[in-house]
Phi, psi and omega in degrees: 000164179259130185232124174255124178251128182244123184230147171292158188281057180220130178305325180298338177266327177291312189304318179295337181280336190303306182302323180290317178299321177295319180295320179293319179296318180291341176279001177098007180267159178273133183231136171233141179242117182253136177197186175301154182302332180293344182265354190296328182292318180295320182292315180294327178297337178271006182075030180239155181274123184266146174235108175278123182255007175143165181280156177236164175249098184304139180150170181293150174304150181276082181232126186270161174300323178297318176301316179293322179295318179301315178294318182298318180293318182293327179281348172081024178275139177292134180299136178087348179288167179300316178302317179298317182294319176298321179296324178304331176272311181298324180290324180299313183286317181301307181287323178299316181295332176285308188295335177292343183259358182289153174298148177276189185295337178266006179082012182268138175226073192300315183297311182294316182298318180293319180294316180293322178298317179298315182297317178300323184281314186282332177062061180290157175271330182222131174246117174262119187231136170307134185297342176272007178231068184299345178294343178295330178291326177291320178303315179298316178301313185295327180269358185067025185262163170291151187238117183234120171283151173237128177265139179237007181183202181305148183281078185302310184291317178299318179300310183292316180298315178299317181297316179292325178298320181296310188289328175292318179297326178278353182079016183279331176224156179257341186232136175273101185293336175293318174301324180295318182290324181279347184304316181297333179279305180296316185291332178305330183250011173089019181246144175269154176295128177217155175299324180299320180287314181300320187258352183077177178289328178201164182240132175268119191237110180265008183278133178305143189297340182285348176272146184294144174202159171296151183233032188251011177221161185291127178236152175237105178298140176215142184293139172278109177256116187296129168227126185231028181103172187229133174197164177290144179286123181295152183301322183296334180284339180288341179272133176297140179293146181272349177211164184312129180261136181237131175262133176243122178215130175253008171098137175292322184296317181298320181288337178282315186269333186234065184293151177130176182301138182247108185297335178293322180294319182298318181295320179293320178295322176296321182295320190269357187301324182251019180260152180276067177221162170252126183249128171253114186250115180268071181229157177254182182296324178300314180296326177288323180058033179089359179301136178293136182262119179300159181296333183270013181246126176256121179268134174224127183295321176211135174208128177305131181296331180288350171274317188270327186300319181300340179265003191259158174259342177201156178235136171249125181206182192265356179103015178280142184300320181300312179294317185297315181286332173294322174293315183296324182299337182244017175059042180255126180296155191230135171252113183261123172253097194253144167281163184277048178191168172089186184302334182298334179294334173269323186287314188293324177297326177296308181302317182292322180295332179270359179073025188264357185184181179236140180247132171240150184260135181300323180291118179084014182292139176231160176298324181297319180293321177294318180300310184297315180298314179294322177300318179297313181304319188277341187246342183259113187298340182299328182293325179294320180295320176295321175301320178292326177293321174294322176302318180294323178298315185296317188269004178285346178272155177294151180290163176305318177303320183290334185269355182303313180298328175293317177296322177298319182287317181292325179296317180295329182285319190257343180296133183258352176271135179286000000 
């Protein structure tokens, strides 16, 4: 069969898809991975065939605070509540991923049009699409292919759709704002907003089942197999560390969209300066912002986390699912330094409930707090047991290779083209 994988132009969205795409390809099927032209090198580097659908303008999605406030109010969350704070992040991504696909002032929608044109021409049997690329659902319809969403974090669209459906049924709101935002994308190709179009025929879900999710649509669990890019192993990494090694990563996405000095990095560097540890910090000069680098810190602009984490005793990160699950795959305790928004609001309670790590909040962060948290991870055996528990959660799902026959069956079931 032919399988088209559609991802948003962010490595954090591409990487979780790679092991599944490789497994499908290794089973003898044809695979193409479509994204913005800027992503083709990353896709090709994973041994997959890239389809560039157009240029992009790097930067955060164009979503205003007023837009987010309007959504928060319509969804009925109390201002300042955890649900409201989570929504400020989910709304940012949900709305931003849609608006980047909208027609411009001249009526052009290059990314959407190019993707749909490719699908019509190549005629895939299955389209697997990143939940932040809802145009993938349209491409599947236009090709008569089965349509499968792929989650790389919380089910933003499913969560939002379900909330609006509940409030509309109760008469609390009259308009589904998610449908309103998706109308320019779906309507461009003659489709109305429907749950089936929004959520696909089924959802591929690599998130451990212990984390919350909507449960109203068909899902296929699949193991999250960490892939964090490819590069040659540096010589220094081949030598075992002489003291506990700690990895520091604040995410590639954050440095791409929110460039500049990262105060969290500064606090960590201050904290580890007098500790008997070796720190490998995957940060760049912008994130350092002139901060003095201690002698026990090795700076690397980029290093696949799957290379360094297996040699580590602890990982310090921002609360991204990719980094967290890369650590979990190797049973490494985690210190999360999180902003009060984003996926971390869902992830960190889970890690803490399993005893796998310590959470610190970026607001009010100090070197002393980092020092104390990291010292606990390195000295208290309970965190190693907690990390093993998260590893068991992660590996409880079938591997990408194991679900290929499931995808073959579901493709035959849902494909509308003979």
